[in-house]
N, CA, C and O of each residue as an XYZ file, in Angstrom:
844
protein
N     -18.705    -23.186     -0.800
C     -18.002    -22.190     -1.597
C     -18.544    -22.233     -3.023
O     -18.576    -23.293     -3.647
N     -18.973    -21.071     -3.540
C     -19.566    -21.006     -4.862
C     -18.534    -21.189     -5.957
O     -17.331    -21.178     -5.694
N     -19.006    -21.359     -7.195
C     -18.131    -21.691     -8.303
C     -17.001    -20.718     -8.533
O     -15.857    -21.137     -8.713
N     -17.294    -19.412     -8.531
C     -16.227    -18.458     -8.830
C     -15.184    -18.425     -7.718
O     -14.004    -18.200     -7.985
N     -15.608    -18.647     -6.472
C     -14.639    -18.709     -5.383
C     -13.739    -19.932     -5.519
O     -12.529    -19.839     -5.315
N     -14.318    -21.065     -5.859
C     -13.521    -22.276     -6.063
C     -12.530    -22.094     -7.206
O     -11.369    -22.486     -7.094
N     -12.993    -21.494     -8.313
C     -12.119    -21.282     -9.463
C     -10.992    -20.318     -9.122
O      -9.849    -20.523     -9.530
N     -11.313    -19.270     -8.376
C     -10.290    -18.287     -8.007
C      -9.256    -18.909     -7.088
O      -8.056    -18.709     -7.279
N      -9.703    -19.655     -6.100
C      -8.762    -20.304     -5.185
C      -7.857    -21.279     -5.931
O      -6.640    -21.255     -5.747
N      -8.431    -22.131     -6.766
C      -7.631    -23.106     -7.502
C      -6.654    -22.426     -8.458
O      -5.511    -22.861     -8.596
N      -7.103    -21.365     -9.114
C      -6.248    -20.663    -10.065
C      -5.038    -20.049     -9.366
O      -3.914    -20.163     -9.855
N      -5.261    -19.407     -8.236
C      -4.147    -18.745     -7.561
C      -3.281    -19.720     -6.774
O      -2.107    -19.438     -6.533
N      -3.831    -20.855     -6.372
C      -2.966    -21.915     -5.857
C      -1.999    -22.369     -6.943
O      -0.835    -22.652     -6.660
N      -2.477    -22.439     -8.192
C      -1.651    -22.893     -9.313
C      -0.550    -21.903     -9.660
O       0.585    -22.308     -9.913
N      -0.865    -20.616     -9.675
C       0.099    -19.615    -10.151
C       0.877    -18.950     -9.025
O       1.677    -18.052     -9.291
N       0.673    -19.359     -7.780
C       1.193    -18.612     -6.633
C       2.698    -18.355     -6.715
O       3.133    -17.215     -6.552
N       3.492    -19.382     -6.962
C       4.948    -19.200     -6.998
C       5.344    -18.236     -8.106
O       6.157    -17.338     -7.887
N       4.778    -18.416     -9.289
C       5.102    -17.551    -10.413
C       4.641    -16.116    -10.148
O       5.359    -15.165    -10.458
N       3.466    -15.962     -9.585
C       2.933    -14.643     -9.244
C       3.855    -13.942     -8.250
O       4.192    -12.772     -8.429
N       4.259    -14.654     -7.208
C       5.090    -14.057     -6.167
C       6.433    -13.582     -6.708
O       6.988    -12.602     -6.213
N       6.954    -14.264     -7.714
C       8.230    -13.847     -8.314
C       8.087    -12.583     -9.148
O       9.064    -11.865     -9.362
N       6.874    -12.305     -9.621
C       6.662    -11.199    -10.552
C       6.187     -9.904     -9.895
O       6.503     -8.816    -10.377
N       5.431    -10.009     -8.802
C       4.815     -8.797     -8.240
C       5.787     -8.071     -7.320
O       6.515     -8.689     -6.544
N       5.780     -6.760     -7.424
C       6.633     -5.916     -6.591
C       6.070     -4.505     -6.596
O       5.352     -4.114     -7.517
N       6.399     -3.754     -5.571
C       6.045     -2.340     -5.535
C       7.200     -1.461     -5.992
O       7.080     -0.237     -6.027
N       8.325     -2.092     -6.343
C       9.451     -1.333     -6.883
C       9.043     -0.684     -8.200
O       8.374     -1.309     -9.023
N       9.443      0.559     -8.398
C       9.111      1.240     -9.632
C       7.677      1.713     -9.715
O       7.221      2.106    -10.789
N       6.953      1.685     -8.602
C       5.552      2.121     -8.572
C       5.376      3.201     -7.501
O       4.676      2.977     -6.514
N       5.999      4.366     -7.684
C       5.922      5.401     -6.641
C       4.514      5.913     -6.388
O       4.180      6.266     -5.257
N       3.680      5.959     -7.428
C       2.313      6.446     -7.231
C       1.535      5.464     -6.353
O       0.807      5.880     -5.451
N       1.685      4.174     -6.612
C       1.002      3.167     -5.791
C       1.489      3.244     -4.351
O       0.688      3.176     -3.418
N       2.786      3.383     -4.167
C       3.300      3.504     -2.802
C       2.732      4.746     -2.123
O       2.444      4.726     -0.926
N       2.572      5.818     -2.880
C       1.979      7.024     -2.316
C       0.521      6.835     -1.931
O       0.077      7.341     -0.900
N      -0.230      6.103     -2.758
C      -1.631      5.829     -2.450
C      -1.745      4.966     -1.191
O      -2.626      5.190     -0.360
N      -0.861      3.990     -1.053
C      -0.865      3.170      0.161
C      -0.506      4.008      1.385
O      -1.034      3.777      2.472
N       0.384      4.973      1.212
C       0.733      5.868      2.324
C      -0.468      6.724      2.722
O      -0.667      7.000      3.906
N      -1.267      7.145      1.745
C      -2.489      7.891      2.050
C      -3.441      7.038      2.880
O      -4.002      7.509      3.870
N      -3.621      5.794      2.480
C      -4.468      4.878      3.247
C      -3.950      4.736      4.671
O      -4.726      4.788      5.624
N      -2.639      4.558      4.818
C      -2.056      4.391      6.149
C      -2.278      5.630      7.006
O      -2.551      5.516      8.201
N      -2.166      6.800      6.415
C      -2.392      8.035      7.171
C      -3.834      8.124      7.661
O      -4.084      8.530      8.796
N      -4.781      7.745      6.808
C      -6.188      7.793      7.211
C      -6.474      6.781      8.317
O      -7.249      7.065      9.230
N      -5.859      5.609      8.241
C      -6.080      4.597      9.281
C      -5.495      5.063     10.605
O      -6.114      4.880     11.653
N      -4.318      5.658     10.570
C      -3.698      6.112     11.815
C      -4.570      7.154     12.516
O      -4.564      7.245     13.744
N      -5.313      7.934     11.747
C      -6.194      8.934     12.344
C      -7.336      8.282     13.112
O      -7.885      8.877     14.039
N      -7.698      7.050     12.725
C      -8.787      6.324     13.376
C      -8.254      5.410     14.474
O      -8.847      5.296     15.547
N      -7.133      4.766     14.193
C      -6.546      3.809     15.104
C      -7.091      2.408     14.876
O      -8.140      2.214     14.262
N      -6.345      1.442     15.389
C      -6.790      0.062     15.277
C      -6.057     -0.720     14.217
O      -5.356     -0.145     13.386
N      -6.215     -2.030     14.241
C      -5.540     -2.902     13.280
C      -6.154     -2.790     11.892
O      -7.196     -2.165     11.698
N      -5.472     -3.416     10.930
C      -5.852     -3.343      9.516
C      -5.901     -4.749      8.947
O      -5.104     -5.614      9.312
N      -6.855     -4.963      8.040
C      -6.936     -6.204      7.274
C      -6.563     -5.903      5.829
O      -7.114     -4.994      5.207
N      -5.616     -6.680      5.306
C      -5.292     -6.646      3.879
C      -6.033     -7.817      3.250
O      -5.567     -8.955      3.296
N      -7.201     -7.528      2.656
C      -8.098     -8.565      2.151
C      -7.746     -8.914      0.713
O      -7.831     -8.074     -0.182
N      -7.350    -10.169      0.505
C      -6.843    -10.582     -0.803
C      -5.381    -10.228     -0.923
O      -4.958     -9.612     -1.900
N      -4.608    -10.621      0.080
C      -3.226    -10.157      0.236
C      -2.245    -10.815     -0.700
O      -1.122    -10.331     -0.843
N      -2.631    -11.919     -1.355
C      -1.677    -12.602     -2.222
C      -0.444    -13.032     -1.449
O      -0.566    -13.533     -0.332
N       0.760    -12.846     -2.026
C       1.984    -13.287     -1.361
C       2.503    -12.317     -0.312
O       3.604    -12.504      0.206
N       1.737    -11.291      0.010
C       2.054    -10.482      1.181
C       2.922     -9.259      0.961
O       3.338     -8.632      1.935
N       3.213     -8.892     -0.293
C       4.113     -7.754     -0.510
C       3.468     -6.433     -0.113
O       4.147     -5.544      0.403
N       2.162     -6.292     -0.349
C       1.476     -5.064      0.070
C       1.274     -5.067      1.582
O       1.397     -4.024      2.225
N       0.968     -6.218      2.148
C       0.850     -6.330      3.603
C       2.132     -5.853      4.279
O       2.091     -5.119      5.266
N       3.263     -6.279      3.735
C       4.552     -5.878      4.298
C       4.750     -4.372      4.180
O       5.312     -3.747      5.079
N       4.289     -3.787      3.071
C       4.400     -2.346      2.908
C       3.572     -1.615      3.962
O       4.018     -0.612      4.519
N       2.373     -2.113      4.234
C       1.537     -1.486      5.259
C       2.202     -1.585      6.626
O       2.136     -0.644      7.417
N       2.833     -2.701      6.905
C       3.581     -2.840      8.166
C       4.700     -1.800      8.231
O       4.911     -1.170      9.267
N       5.415     -1.627      7.117
C       6.497     -0.647      7.088
C       5.979      0.781      7.272
O       6.718      1.663      7.709
N       4.705      1.002      6.937
C       4.081      2.309      7.127
C       3.525      2.480      8.537
O       2.865      3.474      8.841
N       3.800      1.501      9.391
C       3.458      1.635     10.797
C       2.136      1.044     11.215
O       1.666      1.308     12.322
N       1.515      0.238     10.347
C       0.206     -0.322     10.672
C       0.335     -1.721     11.261
O       1.236     -2.482     10.909
N      -0.581     -2.039     12.159
C      -0.731     -3.391     12.696
C      -1.652     -4.133     11.737
O      -2.861     -3.899     11.738
N      -1.103     -5.017     10.925
C      -1.847     -5.547      9.781
C      -1.832     -7.068      9.754
O      -0.841     -7.701     10.119
N      -2.955     -7.647      9.314
C      -3.050     -9.082      9.042
C      -3.486     -9.249      7.592
O      -4.373     -8.538      7.121
N      -2.870    -10.179      6.892
C      -3.242    -10.473      5.513
C      -4.174    -11.674      5.450
O      -3.967    -12.677      6.132
N      -5.206    -11.555      4.616
C      -6.161    -12.642      4.414
C      -6.258    -12.919      2.924
O      -6.383    -11.990      2.125
N      -6.201    -14.190      2.543
C      -6.319    -14.538      1.128
C      -7.089    -15.840      0.968
O      -7.048    -16.722      1.826
N      -7.791    -15.933     -0.156
C      -8.588    -17.116     -0.463
C      -7.718    -18.335     -0.755
O      -8.132    -19.470     -0.517
N      -6.518    -18.100     -1.268
C      -5.636    -19.171     -1.724
C      -4.704    -19.656     -0.608
O      -3.867    -18.885     -0.137
N      -4.829    -20.904     -0.180
C      -3.913    -21.422      0.836
C      -2.453    -21.362      0.393
O      -1.565    -21.151      1.218
N      -2.201    -21.544     -0.899
C      -0.822    -21.514     -1.376
C      -0.258    -20.098     -1.306
O       0.911    -19.915     -0.967
N      -1.072    -19.101     -1.622
C      -0.622    -17.713     -1.464
C      -0.305    -17.421     -0.001
O       0.695    -16.770      0.301
N      -1.146    -17.896      0.897
C      -0.904    -17.676      2.322
C       0.383    -18.374      2.765
O       1.141    -17.834      3.570
N       0.625    -19.565      2.241
C       1.866    -20.268      2.592
C       3.092    -19.464      2.163
O       4.058    -19.345      2.917
N       3.049    -18.912      0.946
C       4.172    -18.123      0.453
C       4.332    -16.831      1.241
O       5.450    -16.407      1.532
N       3.204    -16.206      1.586
C       3.278    -14.977      2.370
C       3.921    -15.240      3.732
O       4.746    -14.453      4.197
N       3.543    -16.336      4.360
C       4.151    -16.681      5.646
C       5.629    -16.982      5.492
O       6.427    -16.632      6.361
N       6.001    -17.625      4.399
C       7.406    -17.944      4.149
C       8.237    -16.687      3.927
O       9.328    -16.547      4.479
N       7.710    -15.772      3.110
C       8.490    -14.604      2.699
C       8.419    -13.453      3.697
O       9.267    -12.560      3.678
N       7.413    -13.470      4.567
C       7.251    -12.391      5.552
C       6.941    -13.002      6.920
O       5.831    -12.873      7.435
N       7.942    -13.668      7.494
C       7.686    -14.450      8.709
C       7.271    -13.614      9.911
O       6.732    -14.166     10.870
N       7.495    -12.324      9.898
C       7.115    -11.494     11.023
C       5.681    -11.007     10.979
O       5.236    -10.297     11.881
N       4.950    -11.384      9.932
C       3.570    -10.924      9.763
C       2.590    -12.092      9.897
O       2.975    -13.258      9.813
N       1.328    -11.754     10.106
C       0.288    -12.777     10.272
C      -0.569    -12.851      9.017
O      -1.022    -11.831      8.497
N      -0.785    -14.070      8.538
C      -1.586    -14.313      7.345
C      -2.556    -15.455      7.627
O      -2.214    -16.432      8.293
N      -3.772    -15.312      7.107
C      -4.803    -16.314      7.305
C      -5.525    -16.582      5.989
O      -5.599    -15.711      5.122
N      -6.059    -17.801      5.849
C      -6.896    -18.145      4.703
C      -8.320    -17.681      4.994
O      -8.860    -17.956      6.066
N      -8.924    -16.979      4.042
C     -10.292    -16.507      4.234
C     -10.818    -15.829      2.987
O     -10.090    -15.655      2.010
N     -12.081    -15.449      3.022
C     -12.756    -14.853      1.876
C     -13.314    -13.482      2.232
O     -13.801    -13.276      3.344
N     -13.245    -12.549      1.293
C     -13.829    -11.228      1.491
C     -15.349    -11.289      1.613
O     -15.961    -10.389      2.188
N     -15.953    -12.331      1.083
C     -17.414    -12.434      1.145
C     -17.902    -12.818      2.533
O     -19.087    -12.671      2.832
N     -17.002    -13.311      3.391
C     -17.378    -13.723      4.747
C     -16.153    -13.583      5.647
O     -15.583    -14.577      6.095
N     -15.761    -12.349      5.905
C     -14.557    -12.110      6.694
C     -14.733    -12.638      8.119
O     -15.708    -12.318      8.799
N     -13.779    -13.443      8.551
C     -13.803    -13.992      9.909
C     -13.125    -12.989     10.839
O     -12.067    -13.255     11.409
N     -13.767    -11.832     10.974
C     -13.241    -10.717     11.760
C     -14.408    -10.174     12.593
O     -15.497     -9.974     12.054
N     -14.205     -9.932     13.890
C     -15.315     -9.437     14.720
C     -15.860     -8.094     14.232
O     -15.139     -7.295     13.635
N     -17.124     -7.869     14.493
C     -17.763     -6.610     14.116
C     -17.056     -5.425     14.762
O     -16.697     -5.469     15.939
N     -16.860     -4.366     13.981
C     -16.333     -3.114     14.506
C     -14.973     -3.212     15.155
O     -14.684     -2.465     16.090
N     -14.122     -4.121     14.680
C     -12.865     -4.399     15.383
C     -11.619     -3.841     14.715
O     -10.545     -3.872     15.316
N     -11.723     -3.329     13.484
C     -10.528     -2.883     12.776
C     -10.686     -1.437     12.327
O     -11.796     -0.940     12.137
N      -9.541     -0.775     12.164
C      -9.546      0.615     11.724
C      -9.488      0.774     10.231
O      -9.810      1.844      9.715
N      -9.083     -0.271      9.510
C      -8.981     -0.162      8.062
C      -9.025     -1.516      7.392
O      -8.603     -2.521      7.965
N      -9.540     -1.538      6.171
C      -9.507     -2.723      5.324
C      -9.057     -2.294      3.942
O      -9.661     -1.417      3.326
N      -7.991     -2.917      3.458
C      -7.506     -2.688      2.105
C      -7.896     -3.871      1.231
O      -7.696     -5.025      1.611
N      -8.447     -3.583      0.069
C      -8.724     -4.627     -0.932
C      -8.067     -4.176     -2.226
O      -8.708     -3.573     -3.086
N      -6.787     -4.475     -2.353
C      -5.976     -3.955     -3.435
C      -6.011     -4.908     -4.634
O      -5.300     -5.912     -4.661
N      -6.844     -4.581     -5.616
C      -7.042     -5.391     -6.820
C      -7.556     -6.795     -6.495
O      -7.413     -7.711     -7.305
N      -8.141     -6.962     -5.339
C      -8.673     -8.273     -4.973
C     -10.169     -8.381     -5.207
O     -10.754     -9.435     -4.957
N     -10.815     -7.296     -5.690
C     -12.226     -7.413     -6.071
C     -12.383     -7.709     -7.555
O     -13.508     -7.824     -8.040
N     -11.272     -7.837     -8.291
C     -11.372     -7.929     -9.755
C     -11.995     -9.240    -10.222
O     -12.465     -9.326    -11.356
N     -12.008    -10.260     -9.369
C     -12.633    -11.536     -9.739
C     -14.013    -11.724     -9.111
O     -14.651    -12.756     -9.321
N     -14.475    -10.746     -8.347
C     -15.772    -10.851     -7.672
C     -16.873    -10.428     -8.640
O     -16.814     -9.318     -9.170
N     -17.867    -11.265     -8.888
C     -18.967    -10.880     -9.783
C     -19.750     -9.696     -9.229
O     -19.770     -9.458     -8.021
N     -20.394     -8.960    -10.128
C     -21.182     -7.804     -9.711
C     -22.199     -8.161     -8.644
O     -22.392     -7.401     -7.695
N     -22.851     -9.303     -8.782
C     -23.918     -9.653     -7.850
C     -23.407     -9.927     -6.438
O     -24.190     -9.915     -5.489
N     -22.089    -10.176     -6.284
C     -21.529    -10.434     -4.967
C     -20.797     -9.238     -4.375
O     -20.382     -9.287     -3.217
N     -20.626     -8.154     -5.150
C     -19.942     -6.979     -4.606
C     -20.708     -6.335     -3.453
O     -20.066     -5.874     -2.509
N     -22.049     -6.275     -3.472
C     -22.733     -5.748     -2.289
C     -22.437     -6.548     -1.025
O     -22.337     -5.973      0.059
N     -22.295     -7.875     -1.151
C     -21.952     -8.714      0.002
C     -20.573     -8.356      0.533
O     -20.371     -8.267      1.744
N     -19.625     -8.152     -0.377
C     -18.273     -7.766      0.028
C     -18.292     -6.402      0.706
O     -17.678     -6.228      1.758
N     -18.987     -5.436      0.119
C     -19.050     -4.094      0.699
C     -19.654     -4.134      2.101
O     -19.183     -3.443      3.005
N     -20.698     -4.944      2.280
C     -21.326     -5.071      3.596
C     -20.364     -5.697      4.605
O     -20.341     -5.299      5.770
N     -19.570     -6.674      4.161
C     -18.598     -7.310      5.056
C     -17.532     -6.317      5.494
O     -17.130     -6.309      6.657
N     -17.069     -5.475      4.566
C     -16.081     -4.463      4.922
C     -16.653     -3.482      5.937
O     -15.982     -3.117      6.903
N     -17.888     -3.058      5.717
C     -18.530     -2.116      6.635
C     -18.703     -2.740      8.018
O     -18.495     -2.074      9.032
N     -19.078     -3.993      8.060
C     -19.337     -4.671      9.345
C     -18.111     -4.715     10.234
O     -18.220     -4.490     11.439
N     -16.937     -5.002      9.666
C     -15.753     -5.220     10.494
C     -15.078     -3.926     10.919
O     -14.256     -3.938     11.835
N     -15.408     -2.804     10.271
C     -14.757     -1.537     10.586
C     -15.377     -0.876     11.811
O     -16.589     -0.936     12.020
N     -14.533     -0.252     12.608
C     -15.026      0.572     13.710
C     -15.575      1.885     13.154
O     -15.249      2.234     12.019
N     -16.386      2.621     13.897
C     -16.910      3.890     13.387
C     -15.796      4.810     12.898
O     -14.814      5.046     13.602
N     -15.962      5.317     11.696
C     -14.943      6.167     11.096
C     -13.828      5.403     10.417
O     -12.970      6.010      9.777
N     -13.818      4.053     10.544
C     -12.799      3.242      9.899
C     -12.832      3.397      8.388
O     -13.864      3.744      7.815
N     -11.706      3.141      7.749
C     -11.583      3.417      6.323
C     -11.306      2.144      5.528
O     -10.656      1.214      6.004
N     -11.820      2.137      4.310
C     -11.500      1.075      3.368
C     -10.973      1.712      2.098
O     -11.354      2.827      1.742
N     -10.096      0.996      1.422
C      -9.608      1.451      0.122
C      -9.594      0.265     -0.830
O      -9.032     -0.788     -0.528
N     -10.226      0.456     -1.993
C     -10.329     -0.585     -3.013
C      -9.558     -0.142     -4.245
O      -9.747      0.969     -4.740
N      -8.688     -1.018     -4.737
C      -8.023     -0.818     -6.019
C      -8.547     -1.838     -7.014
O      -8.853     -2.971     -6.642
N      -8.653     -1.437     -8.297
C      -9.277     -2.320     -9.281
C      -8.925     -1.855    -10.691
O      -8.401     -0.756    -10.877
N      -9.212     -2.692    -11.676
C      -9.022     -2.338    -13.078
C     -10.143     -1.396    -13.520
O     -11.323     -1.657    -13.290
N      -9.750     -0.313    -14.149
C     -10.731      0.664    -14.610
C     -11.254      0.271    -15.991
O     -10.493     -0.196    -16.839
N     -12.545      0.459    -16.212
C     -13.147      0.146    -17.501
C     -14.588     -0.279    -17.318
O     -15.221      0.038    -16.311
N     -15.096     -0.996    -18.299
C     -16.473     -1.492    -18.208
C     -16.591     -2.749    -19.064
O     -17.275     -2.760    -20.088
N     -15.916     -3.798    -18.627
C     -15.951     -5.052    -19.374
C     -15.546     -6.199    -18.453
O     -15.076     -5.990    -17.334
N     -15.744     -7.417    -18.957
C     -15.339     -8.628    -18.246
C     -14.576     -9.515    -19.208
O     -15.056     -9.822    -20.299
N     -13.379     -9.927    -18.795
C     -12.568    -10.852    -19.585
C     -12.484    -12.191    -18.860
O     -12.427    -12.234    -17.631
N     -12.477    -13.271    -19.615
C     -12.267    -14.585    -19.014
C     -10.807    -14.982    -19.208
O     -10.322    -15.070    -20.336
N     -10.119    -15.217    -18.108
C      -8.681    -15.490    -18.129
C      -8.445    -16.992    -17.990
O      -8.877    -17.613    -17.019
N      -7.759    -17.560    -18.967
C      -7.506    -19.004    -18.959
C      -6.051    -19.350    -18.667
O      -5.723    -20.515    -18.437
N      -5.178    -18.348    -18.675
C      -3.782    -18.598    -18.298
C      -3.147    -17.289    -17.846
O      -3.645    -16.203    -18.145
N      -2.045    -17.412    -17.125
C      -1.361    -16.214    -16.663
C      -0.097    -16.542    -15.906
O       0.151    -17.684    -15.519
N       0.710    -15.486    -15.704
C       1.918    -15.578    -14.887
C       2.830    -16.712    -15.346
O       3.170    -17.623    -14.591
N       3.209    -16.612    -16.620
C       4.095    -17.616    -17.200
C       3.360    -18.694    -17.962
O       3.917    -19.764    -18.204
N       2.109    -18.435    -18.348
C       1.350    -19.394    -19.138
C       0.707    -20.502    -18.341
O       0.273    -21.501    -18.913
N       0.634    -20.348    -17.020
C       0.015    -21.376    -16.179
C      -1.510    -21.309    -16.301
O      -2.062    -20.231    -16.523
N      -2.191    -22.443    -16.158
C      -3.653    -22.451    -16.351
C      -4.395    -21.721    -15.235
O      -4.083    -21.870    -14.054
N      -5.378    -20.934    -15.639
C      -6.257    -20.238    -14.709
C      -7.681    -20.331    -15.257
O      -7.890    -20.633    -16.431
N      -8.651    -20.066    -14.388
C     -10.049    -20.044    -14.816
C     -10.784    -19.022    -13.959
O     -11.461    -19.357    -12.988
N     -10.623    -17.751    -14.361
C     -11.231    -16.659    -13.603
C     -11.753    -15.601    -14.565
O     -11.208    -15.411    -15.653
N     -12.808    -14.918    -14.156
C     -13.251    -13.714    -14.838
C     -12.530    -12.525    -14.225
O     -12.341    -12.459    -13.010
N     -12.131    -11.587    -15.072
C     -11.471    -10.361    -14.628
C     -12.390     -9.200    -14.978
O     -12.674     -8.955    -16.151
N     -12.849     -8.490    -13.963
C     -13.813     -7.411    -14.147
C     -13.104     -6.061    -14.166
O     -12.287     -5.766    -13.293
N     -13.423     -5.247    -15.168
C     -12.965     -3.863    -15.263
C     -14.198     -2.989    -15.020
O     -15.220     -3.156    -15.685
N     -14.099     -2.050    -14.062
C     -15.299     -1.327    -13.640
C     -15.056      0.180    -13.570
O     -13.940      0.622    -13.297
N     -16.107      0.964    -13.817
C     -15.997      2.414    -13.606
C     -15.878      2.725    -12.115
O     -16.425      2.014    -11.271
N     -15.157      3.795    -11.811
C     -14.978      4.189    -10.419
C     -16.320      4.427     -9.742
O     -16.521      3.997     -8.606
N     -17.244      5.107    -10.421
C     -18.506      5.462     -9.788
C     -19.342      4.230     -9.435
O     -20.094      4.254     -8.460
N     -19.218      3.161    -10.212
C     -19.967      1.943     -9.888
C     -19.462      1.327     -8.592
O     -20.249      0.908     -7.743
N     -18.133      1.276     -8.447
C     -17.557      0.736     -7.219
C     -17.925      1.625     -6.038
O     -18.292      1.130     -4.972
N     -17.826      2.933     -6.228
C     -18.198      3.860     -5.161
C     -19.665      3.684     -4.778
O     -20.012      3.804     -3.603
N     -20.529      3.403     -5.749
C     -21.943      3.208     -5.463
C     -22.198      2.012     -4.574
O     -23.039      2.074     -3.677
N     -21.481      0.918     -4.809
C     -21.638     -0.252     -3.932
C     -21.252      0.094     -2.494
O     -21.908     -0.340     -1.548
N     -20.182      0.879     -2.338
C     -19.765      1.261     -0.995
C     -20.795      2.181     -0.342
O     -21.121      2.010      0.833
N     -21.302      3.143     -1.087
C     -22.323      4.033     -0.514
C     -23.554      3.239     -0.077
O     -24.113      3.489      0.991
N     -23.968      2.288     -0.902
C     -25.138      1.483     -0.566
C     -24.929      0.682      0.715
O     -25.891      0.369      1.415
N     -23.668      0.349      1.025
C     -23.356     -0.418      2.232
C     -23.218      0.474      3.459
O     -23.057     -0.029      4.571
N     -23.278      1.805      3.273
C     -23.189      2.711      4.409
C     -21.892      3.481      4.504
O     -21.623      4.107      5.529
N     -21.076      3.449      3.455
C     -19.818      4.193      3.459
C     -20.020      5.620      2.956
O     -20.936      5.907      2.186
N     -19.142      6.495      3.412
C     -19.033      7.848      2.880
C     -17.757      7.897      2.049
O     -16.665      7.700      2.582
N     -17.880      8.155      0.762
C     -16.727      8.148     -0.133
C     -15.913      9.424      0.065
O     -16.458     10.527      0.035
N     -14.616      9.265      0.264
C     -13.728     10.402      0.491
C     -12.932     10.790     -0.750
O     -12.598     11.961     -0.928
N     -12.623      9.819     -1.612
C     -11.782     10.143     -2.766
C     -11.949      9.106     -3.863
O     -12.102      7.914     -3.594
N     -11.915      9.578     -5.107
C     -11.748      8.747     -6.300
C     -10.372      9.066     -6.870
O     -10.002     10.235     -6.978
N      -9.621      8.048     -7.231
C      -8.301      8.257     -7.813
C      -8.150      7.411     -9.064
O      -8.723      6.326     -9.159
N      -7.375      7.910    -10.028
C      -7.009      7.149    -11.213
C      -5.503      6.941    -11.209
O      -4.736      7.857    -10.914
N      -5.094      5.730    -11.540
C      -3.673      5.400    -11.640
C      -3.364      5.040    -13.088
O      -4.037      4.198    -13.682
N      -2.356      5.675    -13.647
C      -1.961      5.440    -15.051
C      -3.158      5.572    -15.991
O      -3.476      4.621    -16.704
N      -3.828      6.723    -16.012
C      -5.026      6.863    -16.841
C      -4.766      6.725    -18.337
O      -5.699      6.468    -19.097
N      -3.520      6.890    -18.775
C      -3.201      6.753    -20.190
C      -2.722      5.348    -20.560
O      -2.386      5.096    -21.717
N      -2.689      4.444    -19.601
C      -2.244      3.075    -19.863
C      -3.342      2.276    -20.545
O      -4.501      2.690    -20.568
N      -2.968      1.119    -21.104
C      -3.962      0.247    -21.733
C      -5.009     -0.217    -20.724
O      -6.192     -0.328    -21.046
N      -4.558     -0.485    -19.500
C      -5.484     -0.875    -18.428
C      -5.223      0.044    -17.233
O      -4.390     -0.270    -16.382
N      -5.929      1.180    -17.162
C      -5.748      2.077    -16.018
C      -6.245      1.431    -14.734
O      -6.970      0.436    -14.755
N      -5.840      2.013    -13.629
C      -6.302      1.556    -12.334
C      -7.245      2.561    -11.702
O      -7.086      3.769    -11.878
N      -8.219      2.066    -10.971
C      -9.129      2.909    -10.208
C      -8.964      2.650     -8.725
O      -8.652      1.532     -8.314
N      -9.172      3.681     -7.922
C      -9.081      3.567     -6.475
C     -10.244      4.333     -5.859
O     -10.549      5.447     -6.283
N     -10.891      3.743     -4.867
C     -11.912      4.436     -4.081
C     -11.520      4.333     -2.612
O     -11.273      3.243     -2.095
N     -11.469      5.478     -1.955
C     -11.197      5.554     -0.519
C     -12.479      6.005      0.168
O     -13.068      7.009     -0.231
N     -12.921      5.281      1.195
C     -14.184      5.590      1.859
C     -14.072      5.287      3.340
O     -13.246      4.482      3.769
N     -14.924      5.950      4.115
C     -14.968      5.698      5.564
C     -16.335      5.159      5.955
O     -17.343      5.428      5.301
N     -16.344      4.401      7.027
C     -17.599      3.819      7.521
C     -18.498      4.899      8.074
O     -18.107      5.638      8.977
N     -19.694      4.995      7.540
C     -20.662      5.949      8.039
C     -21.459      5.376      9.194
O     -21.131      4.301      9.696
N     -22.499      6.071      9.623
C     -23.315      5.585     10.742
C     -23.977      4.246     10.395
O     -24.302      3.979      9.238
N     -24.166      3.419     11.417
C     -24.801      2.120     11.231
C     -26.245      2.300     10.775
O     -26.990      3.112     11.325
N     -26.629      1.519      9.750
C     -28.004      1.624      9.260
C     -28.896      0.608      9.925
O     -30.091      0.552      9.634
């Protein structure tokens, strides 16, 4: 496991309890609507869904409520423990987006909701290729991320607990470009809270023909 993966895992193991107490989809109708759009696109294809970088499982649970057969995967064992505790009816596994332990062409959708924000630029093509590999033909992926063009180094968070991660803010077109290079056809670019201090970007794409 490379340095940034080790740092990310250790950081989120440290903040997991505090993070889980703070995150919620309550009061976020636009985000819930975007997740519903993803669920509708997956249902058109069929098949199970991977929530890659699921954290404590609140988004995974939302996808289940939207009628999807979903498994959550996270780099942090402590996040996975909390997700299993708080959502006992769902399946969660420890794993990395850079090497998804999922058979080729086996899922209808992969969600990476703000879980690419710690992935360095040089490793995003690897992640995009992994998403493409596990999707069945026509399968869809949706990536959420911080909008911008900068990198911040985060040393604490979620109640002042110690962390050691880079946080990447990226233009929508750059993220879409990585997906296109991996063989995806981009279906939509979305902006969330464009007037906020840190807007959100979303790219929805489907798996194109195998290259």
